[in-house]
C-alpha positions as a Markdown table, in Angstrom:
| # | Residue | x | y | z |
|---|---|---|---|---|
| 1 | Met | -82.3 | -138.8 | -186.0 |
| 2 | Val | -80.7 | -135.9 | -187.9 |
| 3 | Arg | -82.7 | -136.9 | -191.0 |
| 4 | Asn | -85.9 | -137.0 | -188.9 |
| 5 | Ile | -85.2 | -133.5 | -187.5 |
| 6 | Lys | -84.6 | -132.2 | -191.0 |
| 7 | Ile | -87.9 | -133.8 | -192.2 |
| 8 | Met | -89.8 | -132.4 | -189.2 |
| 9 | Thr | -88.4 | -128.9 | -189.9 |
| 10 | Thr | -89.4 | -129.1 | -193.6 |
| 11 | Leu | -92.9 | -130.3 | -192.6 |
| 12 | Val | -93.4 | -127.5 | -190.1 |
| 13 | Val | -92.2 | -124.9 | -192.6 |
| 14 | Leu | -94.5 | -126.3 | -195.4 |
| 15 | Leu | -97.4 | -126.5 | -193.0 |
| 16 | Ile | -97.0 | -122.9 | -191.9 |
| 17 | Ser | -96.4 | -121.5 | -195.4 |
| 18 | Gly | -99.1 | -123.4 | -197.2 |
| 19 | Gly | -96.5 | -125.2 | -199.3 |
| 20 | Ala | -94.0 | -122.4 | -200.0 |
| 21 | Val | -90.8 | -122.2 | -198.0 |
| 22 | Pro | -90.6 | -118.7 | -196.5 |
| 23 | Ser | -87.3 | -116.9 | -197.1 |
| 24 | Ala | -87.0 | -116.4 | -193.3 |
| 25 | Val | -86.4 | -120.1 | -192.8 |
| 26 | Arg | -85.1 | -121.2 | -196.2 |
| 27 | Gly | -81.7 | -122.8 | -195.9 |
| 28 | Ser | -79.1 | -121.7 | -198.4 |
| 29 | Arg | -76.8 | -124.6 | -199.3 |
| 30 | Gln | -74.5 | -122.0 | -201.0 |
| 31 | Ala | -74.1 | -120.1 | -197.7 |
| 32 | Ala | -70.6 | -119.4 | -196.5 |
| 33 | Lys | -69.0 | -122.3 | -194.7 |
| 34 | Thr | -67.8 | -120.0 | -192.0 |
| 35 | Gly | -69.9 | -118.2 | -189.4 |
| 36 | Thr | -71.0 | -114.6 | -189.6 |
| 37 | Ser | -70.1 | -112.0 | -187.1 |
| 38 | Glu | -73.7 | -111.7 | -186.0 |
| 39 | Phe | -77.0 | -113.6 | -185.9 |
| 40 | Thr | -80.6 | -112.7 | -186.0 |
| 41 | Val | -83.7 | -113.4 | -183.8 |
| 42 | Gly | -86.8 | -112.9 | -185.9 |
| 43 | Gly | -90.1 | -114.3 | -187.1 |
| 44 | Ala | -93.1 | -114.1 | -184.7 |
| 45 | Val | -91.3 | -111.6 | -182.3 |
| 46 | Thr | -92.2 | -108.0 | -181.3 |
| 47 | Ala | -88.6 | -106.8 | -181.3 |
| 48 | Pro | -86.4 | -108.5 | -184.0 |
| 49 | Leu | -82.8 | -108.6 | -183.0 |
| 50 | Thr | -79.5 | -108.6 | -184.7 |
| 51 | Ile | -76.9 | -109.7 | -182.2 |
| 52 | Ser | -73.1 | -109.1 | -182.7 |
| 53 | Ala | -70.3 | -110.7 | -180.7 |
| 54 | Ala | -70.0 | -107.5 | -178.7 |
| 55 | Asp | -73.8 | -107.5 | -178.0 |
| 56 | Leu | -73.7 | -111.0 | -176.7 |
| 57 | Lys | -70.7 | -110.2 | -174.4 |
| 58 | Lys | -72.8 | -107.3 | -172.9 |
| 59 | Thr | -75.7 | -109.7 | -172.0 |
| 60 | Ala | -75.9 | -111.5 | -168.7 |
| 61 | Arg | -73.8 | -114.6 | -169.3 |
| 62 | Thr | -73.7 | -118.1 | -167.8 |
| 63 | Thr | -71.2 | -120.9 | -168.0 |
| 64 | Leu | -72.1 | -124.5 | -169.0 |
| 65 | His | -69.9 | -127.5 | -168.1 |
| 66 | Val | -70.9 | -130.3 | -170.4 |
| 67 | Thr | -69.7 | -133.6 | -171.8 |
| 68 | Asn | -70.1 | -133.4 | -175.5 |
| 69 | Pro | -72.1 | -136.5 | -176.4 |
| 70 | His | -70.5 | -136.6 | -179.9 |
| 71 | Asn | -66.9 | -136.7 | -178.9 |
| 72 | His | -67.3 | -137.5 | -175.1 |
| 73 | Gln | -65.0 | -134.6 | -174.3 |
| 74 | Glu | -65.5 | -132.3 | -171.3 |
| 75 | Glu | -66.2 | -128.8 | -172.5 |
| 76 | Thr | -66.9 | -125.5 | -170.8 |
| 77 | Tyr | -69.1 | -123.0 | -172.8 |
| 78 | Glu | -69.8 | -119.4 | -171.9 |
| 79 | Gly | -72.8 | -117.6 | -173.4 |
| 80 | Val | -76.4 | -116.6 | -173.0 |
| 81 | Pro | -79.4 | -118.8 | -172.5 |
| 82 | Leu | -81.5 | -118.8 | -175.6 |
| 83 | Ala | -84.6 | -118.1 | -173.5 |
| 84 | Val | -83.1 | -114.7 | -172.4 |
| 85 | Leu | -82.6 | -113.7 | -176.1 |
| 86 | Leu | -86.1 | -114.8 | -177.0 |
| 87 | Gln | -87.5 | -112.7 | -174.1 |
| 88 | Gln | -85.4 | -109.7 | -175.4 |
| 89 | Ala | -87.1 | -110.2 | -178.8 |
| 90 | Gly | -90.5 | -110.0 | -177.1 |
| 91 | Val | -91.4 | -113.7 | -177.3 |
| 92 | Pro | -93.9 | -114.8 | -174.6 |
| 93 | His | -92.3 | -116.7 | -171.7 |
| 94 | Gly | -93.4 | -118.3 | -168.4 |
| 95 | Glu | -97.1 | -118.1 | -167.8 |
| 96 | Gln | -97.5 | -116.1 | -171.1 |
| 97 | Ile | -96.9 | -119.4 | -173.0 |
| 98 | Arg | -100.4 | -120.7 | -173.4 |
| 99 | Gly | -103.0 | -121.2 | -176.1 |
| 100 | Pro | -101.6 | -120.7 | -179.6 |
| 101 | Trp | -98.1 | -120.2 | -178.2 |
| 102 | Met | -98.1 | -123.8 | -177.1 |
| 103 | Ala | -97.8 | -124.7 | -180.8 |
| 104 | Ala | -95.0 | -122.3 | -181.5 |
| 105 | Cys | -91.6 | -123.5 | -182.5 |
| 106 | Val | -88.1 | -122.1 | -182.8 |
| 107 | Val | -86.0 | -122.8 | -185.9 |
| 108 | Ala | -82.2 | -122.4 | -185.5 |
| 109 | Glu | -80.2 | -122.2 | -188.7 |
| 110 | Ala | -76.4 | -122.4 | -189.3 |
| 111 | Ala | -74.4 | -120.7 | -192.0 |
| 112 | Asp | -74.3 | -123.9 | -194.1 |
| 113 | Gly | -78.1 | -124.2 | -194.1 |
| 114 | Tyr | -78.4 | -126.9 | -191.4 |
| 115 | Arg | -81.6 | -126.3 | -189.4 |
| 116 | Val | -83.2 | -127.7 | -186.2 |
| 117 | Val | -86.5 | -127.2 | -184.4 |
| 118 | Phe | -87.3 | -126.7 | -180.8 |
| 119 | Ser | -90.8 | -126.1 | -179.4 |
| 120 | Leu | -91.0 | -122.8 | -177.7 |
| 121 | Ala | -92.2 | -124.4 | -174.4 |
| 122 | Glu | -89.1 | -126.7 | -174.2 |
| 123 | Leu | -86.8 | -123.6 | -174.2 |
| 124 | Asp | -88.7 | -122.0 | -171.3 |
| 125 | Ser | -87.6 | -122.8 | -167.7 |
| 126 | Gly | -91.2 | -122.6 | -166.6 |
| 127 | Phe | -91.7 | -125.9 | -168.5 |
| 128 | Leu | -88.3 | -127.5 | -168.7 |
| 129 | Asp | -84.8 | -127.0 | -167.5 |
| 130 | Ser | -83.3 | -127.2 | -171.0 |
| 131 | Asp | -80.3 | -124.9 | -170.6 |
| 132 | Val | -80.1 | -124.3 | -174.4 |
| 133 | His | -77.4 | -121.5 | -174.8 |
| 134 | Val | -75.9 | -119.4 | -177.5 |
| 135 | Ala | -72.2 | -119.8 | -176.7 |
| 136 | Asp | -69.3 | -117.7 | -178.0 |
| 137 | Thr | -66.5 | -119.3 | -176.0 |
| 138 | Met | -65.4 | -122.8 | -175.3 |
| 139 | Asn | -62.8 | -123.7 | -172.7 |
| 140 | Gly | -62.1 | -120.0 | -172.1 |
| 141 | Ala | -61.3 | -119.2 | -175.8 |
| 142 | Pro | -63.4 | -117.8 | -178.6 |
| 143 | Leu | -64.9 | -120.6 | -180.7 |
| 144 | Ala | -62.8 | -121.8 | -183.6 |
| 145 | Ala | -63.8 | -120.6 | -187.1 |
| 146 | Thr | -65.3 | -124.0 | -187.9 |
| 147 | Glu | -67.5 | -123.8 | -184.8 |
| 148 | Gly | -68.4 | -120.1 | -184.4 |
| 149 | Pro | -68.5 | -117.3 | -183.7 |
| 150 | Phe | -71.8 | -118.5 | -182.2 |
| 151 | Lys | -72.8 | -122.1 | -181.3 |
| 152 | Leu | -76.2 | -123.3 | -180.0 |
| 153 | Val | -75.5 | -125.8 | -177.3 |
| 154 | Ala | -78.3 | -128.1 | -175.9 |
| 155 | Pro | -76.4 | -129.8 | -173.1 |
| 156 | His | -79.1 | -132.2 | -171.8 |
| 157 | Glu | -79.7 | -134.0 | -175.1 |
| 158 | Lys | -78.3 | -137.5 | -175.5 |
| 159 | Arg | -77.1 | -136.7 | -179.1 |
| 160 | Pro | -75.8 | -133.3 | -180.2 |
| 161 | Ala | -77.9 | -133.3 | -183.4 |
| 162 | Arg | -79.5 | -130.0 | -182.3 |
| 163 | Trp | -76.2 | -128.3 | -181.4 |
| 164 | Ile | -75.8 | -125.7 | -184.2 |
| 165 | Arg | -72.3 | -124.5 | -185.0 |
| 166 | Met | -71.9 | -121.2 | -187.0 |
| 167 | Leu | -75.3 | -120.1 | -185.9 |
| 168 | Lys | -76.8 | -117.4 | -188.2 |
| 169 | Ser | -80.5 | -117.2 | -187.3 |
| 170 | Ile | -83.2 | -118.0 | -184.8 |
| 171 | Thr | -86.7 | -117.8 | -186.2 |
| 172 | Val | -89.9 | -118.1 | -184.0 |
| 173 | Val | -92.8 | -119.6 | -185.9 |
| 174 | Gln | -96.4 | -119.7 | -184.8 |
| 175 | Ile | -98.4 | -122.5 | -186.4 |
| 176 | Pro | -101.8 | -121.3 | -187.6 |
| 177 | Lys | -105.0 | -123.1 | -186.7 |
């Protein structure tokens, strides 16, 4: 499954770029093995964001109670729905997602170069109750250095392959006709 997601990500990037991997989504295998103190939301957005830990704390927060499908442990995450951050960046949402935006995707990338893809529609509550969050705490404490400072959590998935630890960027990509 992880290999399939990586292949799908590569195919989407190659399709969009006409064969060249754009620097906005190119994974750096030499990237630091620890998370950065901020992450970006960019690509096909009207208001690119750089979000620090302090910025995320100031945004309306929610709590997720999940059973991690990887280790079967009960975990409580606090953070911000990814859909809220996408809206702040000026990405269409709700009824605005139609036509070419139905083919848009969101690429999330970790500090170690691991990437996953979500369709824009699957992150919008007008289509699906996905609850994908950018978390900065787990069980009431800041995320460990090997997990954070930011972690993308997709609680309704049967496998945690799209849970991104050490999140460094979110890139919105529109697929051209």
